matplotlib code that plots the C-alpha trace (Angstrom):
import matplotlib.pyplot as plt

x = [-46.4, -47.1, -46.3, -49.1, -48.3, -49.7, -46.5, -48.2, -51.1, -47.4, -46.3, -49.2, -49.8, -46.7, -46.7, -43.3, -42.6, -41.3, -38.3, -37.8, -38.9, -36.1, -34.2, -34.3, -34.4, -31.5, -33.6, -34.0, -37.6, -38.1, -37.8, -39.7, -42.5, -41.8, -42.8, -45.7, -47.0, -46.3, -43.3, -40.6, -40.8, -38.0, -35.5, -35.7, -33.1, -34.8, -38.6, -37.2, -35.7, -39.5, -40.5, -38.8, -38.6, -43.2, -42.1, -44.1, -44.0, -42.4, -46.6, -48.2, -47.0, -45.8, -48.7, -48.9, -52.0, -54.5, -54.7, -56.1, -54.4]
y = [-55.2, -54.8, -52.0, -50.3, -48.2, -46.8, -46.3, -47.9, -45.3, -42.2, -43.9, -43.9, -40.6, -39.1, -41.4, -43.8, -47.6, -49.6, -49.7, -46.2, -46.2, -48.6, -46.2, -42.9, -44.6, -47.1, -50.8, -52.9, -53.9, -56.0, -54.6, -52.3, -55.2, -56.4, -53.5, -53.4, -56.3, -55.8, -58.4, -56.5, -53.4, -50.8, -49.4, -45.7, -44.0, -46.6, -44.8, -41.2, -41.8, -43.0, -39.7, -37.7, -39.0, -37.7, -34.8, -36.7, -37.4, -40.4, -41.2, -40.2, -43.0, -45.1, -46.3, -49.1, -52.0, -50.1, -46.5, -44.1, -43.1]
z = [2.3, -1.5, -3.9, -6.1, -9.2, -12.0, -14.5, -17.2, -16.6, -16.9, -19.8, -21.6, -21.0, -21.8, -25.1, -24.0, -25.0, -21.3, -23.6, -23.5, -20.2, -18.9, -21.0, -19.1, -15.4, -16.8, -16.4, -18.7, -20.6, -18.1, -15.1, -15.8, -17.1, -13.7, -12.0, -14.0, -13.1, -9.9, -9.8, -8.1, -5.9, -7.3, -4.6, -3.8, -6.4, -9.7, -7.6, -7.7, -11.7, -12.4, -11.0, -12.5, -15.8, -15.0, -12.8, -10.7, -6.7, -5.4, -3.8, -7.0, -8.8, -6.0, -3.5, -0.7, -1.3, 0.9, -0.1, -1.5, -5.8]

ax = plt.figure().add_subplot(projection="3d")
ax.plot(x, y, z, "-o")
ax.set_aspect("equal")
plt.show()
């Protein structure tokens, strides 16, 4: 199963760099890069923290491959 995400899109909407988001959720910039590339699946806690930064539900940002947005 693959998880797709809209982190890059939400970062742009909120005018955040990868470094900014990484600092807000307590990870490295490289983790954000890996998430955006789809090579890293976040823990539930990380997904919750990212959703909280953007004031969105986890489902708005992360989807299983093949699910509609």
